[in-house]
C-alpha positions as CSV (number, residue, x, y, z in Angstrom):
1,M,-103.2,287.6,57.6
2,R,-104.4,290.5,59.7
3,T,-100.9,291.3,60.9
4,D,-99.8,291.5,57.3
5,L,-102.5,294.1,56.6
6,L,-101.5,296.1,59.7
7,K,-97.8,296.0,58.7
8,K,-98.7,297.2,55.2
9,M,-100.8,300.0,56.6
10,A,-98.0,301.1,58.9
11,M,-95.4,301.0,56.1
12,A,-97.7,303.0,53.9
13,M,-98.2,305.6,56.6
14,L,-94.5,305.9,57.2
15,L,-93.7,306.2,53.5
16,G,-96.3,308.9,53.2
17,L,-94.8,310.8,56.1
18,M,-91.3,310.6,54.5
19,A,-92.7,311.9,51.2
20,F,-94.5,314.7,53.0
21,G,-91.4,315.5,55.0
22,V,-89.4,316.0,51.7
23,V,-92.0,318.4,50.4
24,A,-92.0,320.4,53.7
25,C,-88.3,320.9,54.0
26,D,-88.1,324.7,53.9
27,N,-87.2,326.7,57.0
28,D,-90.3,328.8,57.5
29,D,-91.3,328.4,61.2
30,G,-94.6,330.2,61.1
31,P,-97.8,329.0,62.7
32,A,-98.7,326.8,59.8
33,E,-95.3,325.2,59.8
34,Q,-95.6,324.5,63.5
35,A,-99.0,323.0,63.1
36,G,-97.7,320.9,60.2
37,E,-94.9,319.6,62.4
38,S,-97.4,318.7,65.1
39,V,-99.5,316.8,62.6
40,D,-96.3,315.0,61.3
41,D,-95.4,314.0,64.9
42,A,-98.9,312.8,65.6
43,V,-99.1,310.7,62.4
44,D,-95.6,309.4,63.0
45,D,-96.6,308.3,66.6
46,A,-99.8,306.7,65.2
47,G,-97.7,304.8,62.6
48,D,-95.3,303.6,65.3
49,A,-98.2,302.5,67.5
50,M,-99.8,300.6,64.6
51,E,-96.5,298.9,63.9
52,D,-96.1,297.9,67.5
53,T,-99.7,296.6,67.6
54,G,-99.0,294.6,64.5
55,E,-95.9,293.1,66.0
56,N,-97.8,292.3,69.3
57,I,-100.6,290.6,67.4
58,Q,-98.1,288.6,65.4
59,E,-96.3,287.5,68.6
60,E,-99.5,286.5,70.3
61,A,-100.6,284.5,67.2
62,E,-97.3,282.7,67.2
63,E,-97.6,281.9,70.9
64,A,-101.1,280.7,70.4
65,Q,-100.0,278.3,67.7
66,N,-97.4,276.7,70.0
C-alpha cells in the first residue's frame, strides 16, 4: 500500500516537471533561466530517487512475503 503511494507521488512529480518544462521552453539563458534549470534537474533527480525507493520497497516487501 505504501509503495503505491510512493509510485503515485513520483508519477505526479514527473508529470509536474513535464508540464513545467513545456511552459519554460523559450531560449532565454539568463540567470533566472539557469536557476530554473537547476531546480528542474534537482526535482527530476528527487523524483527518480523516490521512484527507485518505491521500487526497492516493493522488492523488499515481495521478498519478505516469500
